[in-house]
N, C-alpha and C positions, 0 to 999 in steps of 0.2 A: 203254831197253827199249821198242822200237817194234815190235809184231808186224806181220807182213805181212798185207795184205788177201788174200782168196781170189784176187782178180784177179792180184795180184803173185806169189803163190805158184805159180799154175798158168798163168802167161803163156806158158811154153814147152812147154805140153802141149796135146794134142788129145784131145777127149772124145767119148764116145758112151754112150747109155743101154744098159747090158748087160742089165738085167732091170727090169721094172716090175710092181709089184703095187699093190693098192689102198692099202696102208699104207707101202710102202717102194719106193724107187727106188735102183738101184745104178748109179752113174755111173763109168765106167772112163776114166781119163786116162792117156795114154801120151806119153812125151817126144817132142817134134818132132825132136830131134837125138840122136845117140848120145853126146854129151858130158855129158848130164845124169847125175848120180850116181843119182838115183832113176829107175828104168825105168818104173814104173807106180804109179798110185794107184787104189784103188777106194774111192769114197765111198758110204756107206750113208746115204741121206737119208730122214728121216721125212717122208712125203708129206703128212701132216696138219698138222704144225707147221713144215715147211720148215726143218729143222735137220739138220746132220750128226750122226748118232748113233754111227757107227763109221767107221773108216778102216783100210784094209789097204794097206801100203806095200811095194813090191818094189824092192830096190836092187841095184846092181852089186857092192857090197862088203858085208862083214859089218856088222851083221846083215842078211841078205838079205831077211827078211820080218819086218814089224812089224805087230802088231794093236793098234789103239787104240780107246778108247771115250771119248765126251764126255758130261758131265753138266752141265746148265744150271740157272740160276736167273734170276729177274727183278730188274733194277735200273733204276729210273726208267722203267718200262714197256717196257724192252727186254730181250731174252734175252742173257745173257752166259755164257761158259763158267765154271763153278764148279770143275770138276775134270776131269782127264784121267787115264786109266789105260791104260798101254801094256804089252805083253808081247812079248818077242823072245828068240831063242836064238842064242848064240854059242859055238862049240866045245862043244856038248852041254850047256851050262849055260843055264838059263832065268832071264831077268831080268824083273822087274816094276818099272815106274816109275810112281809116283803123284805128280801135281802138283795142288796146290790153289791157287786164285786168290782173293784177297780184294780187294774194290773199294772205292774212296773217291770220293765225289761232289765234283768240283772244277769250278766254273763251269758247272754243269748237265751236265757229262760224268761218266760213271762210268768211272774209269780204274783199272787194276790198281795196287794199293797194296802188297800183299804176295804173295809166291810161296813156297810151302812144297813141297819135293820130297823124296821118298825113293826110293831104288833098292834093290831086294832081289835077291840072287843065290840061286837055289834056296831061297827063303823066308827067307834071312838078310839082315838089314840091312847094306849095305855103304857106303851114302852117304846123307847127309841134310843138307839146307841150307835156310836161310830167307833170303829176300831182301826188303828193304823199300825201296821207291822213295820218294824225297823230292824236294823242290824242283821240282815240276812247272812247266812253262811251256806254257800252252795258247795256241796261235795260231789264233784263230777267223776270221782274215781269209781263209785259204785254204780 
């Protein structure tokens, strides 16, 4: 379980500031090539805290539009994502996905230790799982 960095995630995308206010910046990222499944990302950035608060994803396949929100907490003086909440529609049915992240301090790093996720379809629970990560190997040489 190794999440991509923002750089890795958006390497094949070009961006521009779509809207800028005192408290929020909307950054629009569009795929450099037509082979990307995701056509466009809109990142809503809290201009005071410099964190992504919301994301809007537009794709070539279903679900064509996904709205996501990020909720943060502090671990070891750094901000980490504590919870994500996403909503999307497929064939006129609305899905809500909630993911919670629990962190563990290993060799001065705060790493994801547990992931809890639920998916609801039109308000009814259809999927729930918990994942616990063990046997970490931290390579601090790189």
